[in-house]
C-alpha positions in Angstrom: 51.1 27.4 33.3 47.5 27.0 34.3 46.5 23.8 36.0 43.0 22.4 35.9 41.0 20.2 38.3 41.0 16.6 37.2 37.4 16.3 38.4 35.5 19.4 37.2 38.0 20.8 34.7 38.0 24.2 36.2 41.3 26.2 36.5 42.9 25.9 39.9 45.3 28.1 41.8 48.9 27.0 41.7 50.0 24.9 44.6 46.4 24.6 45.9 45.5 21.5 47.8 41.8 21.6 47.0 39.8 22.7 44.0 38.0 25.9 44.9 35.1 25.0 42.5 34.2 21.5 43.5 36.3 20.8 46.6 38.2 17.9 45.2 41.4 17.2 47.1 44.4 17.7 44.8 46.9 16.1 47.1 45.0 13.4 48.9 46.5 14.5 52.1 43.4 15.6 54.0 39.8 16.1 53.4 38.5 19.2 51.7 36.8 21.9 53.6 33.2 21.1 54.5 31.9 24.0 52.4 33.8 22.7 49.4 32.4 19.2 50.0 28.9 20.7 50.2 29.5 22.6 47.0 30.9 19.5 45.3 27.9 17.4 46.3 25.6 20.1 45.0 27.4 20.2 41.7 27.3 16.4 41.3 23.5 16.4 42.1 22.9 19.0 39.5 24.9 17.1 36.9 22.9 14.0 37.7 19.6 15.8 37.4 20.6 17.5 34.1 19.1 15.7 31.1 21.6 13.8 29.0 22.4 15.5 25.7 21.2 12.5 23.7 17.8 12.3 25.3 16.3 15.2 23.5 17.4 14.3 19.9 16.3 10.7 20.6 12.8 11.9 21.7 12.5 14.1 18.6 13.5 11.2 16.4 11.0 8.9 18.0 8.2 11.5 17.5 9.2 12.0 13.9 9.1 8.3 13.2 5.8 7.9 14.9 4.4 10.8 12.9 5.7 9.3 9.6 4.0 6.0 10.5 0.7 7.7 11.2 0.8 9.7 8.0 1.6 6.6 5.9 -1.2 4.6 7.5 -3.7 7.4 6.8 -2.7 8.2 3.2 -5.6 8.0 0.8 -5.6 5.0 -1.4 -4.9 5.6 -5.1 -6.9 4.3 -8.0 -10.5 4.3 -9.2 -13.1 4.0 -6.4 -15.5 2.0 -8.7 -12.9 -0.7 -9.2 -12.0 -0.7 -5.4 -15.6 -1.5 -4.6 -15.9 -4.2 -7.2 -15.9 -7.8 -5.9 -13.5 -10.5 -6.9 -15.6 -12.8 -9.2 -13.2 -14.8 -11.3 -9.7 -16.3 -11.3 -7.0 -13.6 -11.5 -5.8 -12.9 -15.1 -2.2 -13.2 -16.1 -1.1 -11.0 -19.1 2.1 -11.6 -21.1 4.9 -9.1 -21.2 4.7 -9.1 -25.0 1.3 -7.3 -24.8 -2.3 -8.6 -25.4 -4.6 -6.6 -27.7 -8.4 -6.1 -27.3 -10.7 -8.8 -28.7 -13.7 -7.2 -30.6 -17.1 -8.6 -29.9 -20.8 -7.5 -30.2 -23.0 -6.7 -27.2 -26.7 -6.7 -26.7 -29.1 -4.4 -24.8 -32.0 -5.8 -22.9 -34.2 -4.3 -20.3 -32.0 -1.2 -19.9 -28.8 -3.3 -19.5 -25.8 -3.7 -21.8 -24.9 -7.3 -21.7 -21.7 -9.3 -22.5 -21.1 -12.9 -21.6 -18.9 -13.6 -18.6 -17.4 -16.7 -20.3 -16.1 -14.6 -23.2 -14.4 -12.1 -20.8 -12.8 -15.0 -18.9 -11.6 -16.6 -22.1 -10.2 -13.5 -23.9 -9.5 -11.5 -20.7 -9.6 -8.1 -22.6 -12.5 -7.3 -25.0 -13.9 -4.3 -26.9 -17.5 -3.6 -27.7 -19.8 -0.7 -28.6 -23.0 0.7 -27.2 -25.0 2.1 -30.0 -28.0 4.5 -29.7 -29.7 6.8 -32.1 -27.7 9.7 -30.6 -24.2 8.3 -30.5 -21.8 5.3 -30.3 -19.8 4.8 -27.1 -16.8 2.4 -27.3 -16.5 0.2 -24.2 -14.0 -2.3 -22.9 -14.0 -5.0 -20.3 -11.1 -6.9 -18.8 -10.1 -9.2 -15.9 -7.7 -7.7 -13.4 -4.8 -9.6 -11.9 -6.9 -9.7 -8.7 -9.9 -11.4 -10.3 -12.2 -8.3 -10.7 -14.1 -7.4 -13.9 -13.4 -3.8 -15.0 -15.8 -2.2 -17.5 -15.0 1.3 -18.9 -15.4 3.7 -21.7 -12.7 2.7 -24.2 -11.3 6.1 -24.9 -8.0 7.9 -24.1 -9.7 11.3 -24.3 -6.8 13.7 -24.7 -5.5 11.8 -27.8 -8.9 10.4 -28.9 -7.6 6.8 -29.1 -10.1 4.0 -28.6 -7.6 1.1 -28.6 -5.5 -0.2 -25.7 -3.4 -3.3 -24.9 -2.3 -4.9 -21.6 1.3 -5.8 -20.9 2.0 -7.5 -17.6 0.1 -5.4 -15.1 -0.1 -2.2 -17.2 -2.9 -0.9 -19.4 -1.4 1.0 -22.3 -2.9 3.4 -24.9 -2.1 2.2 -28.4 -1.8 5.8 -29.6 0.1 7.9 -27.0 1.6 5.1 -24.9 0.2 6.4 -21.6 0.2 3.7 -18.9 -2.1 2.9 -16.1 -2.1 0.1 -13.4 -4.4 -2.6 -14.7 -5.8 -3.3 -11.2 -7.0 0.2 -10.4 -6.3 2.5 -13.4 -3.9 4.6 -11.4 -1.6 6.6 -13.7 1.9 5.3 -14.2 3.3 7.5 -17.0 2.3 9.4 -20.2 0.8 12.7 -21.2 -2.7 11.3 -20.9 -2.2 9.8 -17.5 -4.9 11.9 -15.8 -7.6 10.5 -18.1 -7.6 6.7 -18.0 -10.6 4.8 -19.6 -13.6 6.1 -17.5 -14.6 3.1 -15.3 -18.3 2.2 -15.3 -20.0 0.0 -12.6 -21.1 -3.5 -13.7 -22.9 -6.3 -12.0 -22.6 -10.1 -12.5 -26.0 -11.7 -13.1 -25.9 -15.4 -13.7 -23.5 -15.9 -16.6 -23.7 -12.3 -17.8 -21.9 -9.1 -17.1 -24.4 -6.2 -17.1 -23.9 -2.5 -17.4 -26.6 0.1 -16.8 -27.5 1.5 -20.2 -28.4 4.9 -18.9 -25.0 5.5 -17.4 -23.4 4.8 -20.8 -26.0 6.8 -22.8 -25.5 9.8 -20.6 -21.7 9.6 -20.5 -19.8 12.7 -21.5 -16.2 13.4 -22.2 -14.2 14.7 -19.3 -12.2 17.1 -21.5 
């Protein structure tokens, strides 16, 4: 039967008093040979210098976590850039979970601006109006986000040609196809028309009026 050293685990010669690999005394009667002691000390030093097995996986894990944090921190923000740059101008809106439909209202055009009253948008929260020119009619919408921004856009779900929407909670929903977008930034949530939310148009608040550049609307073209 083969015996093994209790210190280094190497096989030992039967009846040996010392381990020939590490120099450990097997009987405790007398010290091991100096060469064995030197060898044992060398082995122990090497074992101490050898990196622990768990160090490398831990370092890799730490690097992976750090990389994930960096990637997450540098992900591009979703949503419409026009809405992102819009300032908060009114109290945030709160929409029911039942669904709130558009309120139709006329608009006026003066000095190259399409104008709708801010008070009406604040009261109704979600309105529909048209821009009419000799060439065409462009349906428009305006609503208050749950952050307090005013969003103005072309009121059209282009793939399905719907011009009507409703807002439920924090979702803008096409009345025809049911596609959904986040009300705060028009980022797609679901639906076959998700890539084509109402096309946001910049607006400015002048006194008590919301104004939209007439030329932007007059030159608007469908994306598909």
